[in-house]
C-alpha positions, 0 to 999 in steps of 0.5 A, a space after each residue: 371684582 369678578 374675574 372673567 373665568 368666573 363670569 364665563 364658567 357657564 358658557 360652552 365654548 365648544 358650542 359651534 354657534 357661540 360667537 363673541 368678542 372680549 376686549 379692554 374697554 379702555 387703552 388704559 387697562 392692562 393685565 397684571 404683567 402689563 400685556 393686553 389681549 383681545 379675543 374673538 370667538 366664532 364657531 370654534 375659530 378663535 382670534 387672539 390679539 396679544 401685545 406683550 407690553 406698551 409699544 411692542 408689536 401685536 401678535 395675532 393668533 388664529 386657532 381652529 379648535 376642531 382641526 387643532 391648527 394655529 396660525 401666528 402672524 399669518 404663518 403656520 404654527 406648531 405645538 409650541 405656538 398652540 401651547 403658548 396660545 392656550 397659556 395666554 388664553 388661560 392667563 387672560 381668563 384668570 387675571 382680567 376683571 369683567 369690569 375692565 372689559 367690553 364684550 360684544 355678543 350677537 343678538 340672541 334669538 
């Protein structure tokens, strides 16, 4: 199976015109540690919805890469939250299989 990191290696996330959403295609799927994540990217603004395990509350990370600002559950975050966000994104990209996802990209052209 193809890992998401391999699939995305040619995408330039610094492109301010890149827009897309990545989510599990079924509620049945989880990452190897039992967590679930969905990621939306729009013009340098990333939103990650994270659930550590089934039944636990969702955490919503909003990151502005250009300004290097992060908001977690509508509260301003600092360096620790930014590092956690980056760690979660790296884990998602390295562990999830493309076949387990649905991706939504806007029309090109």
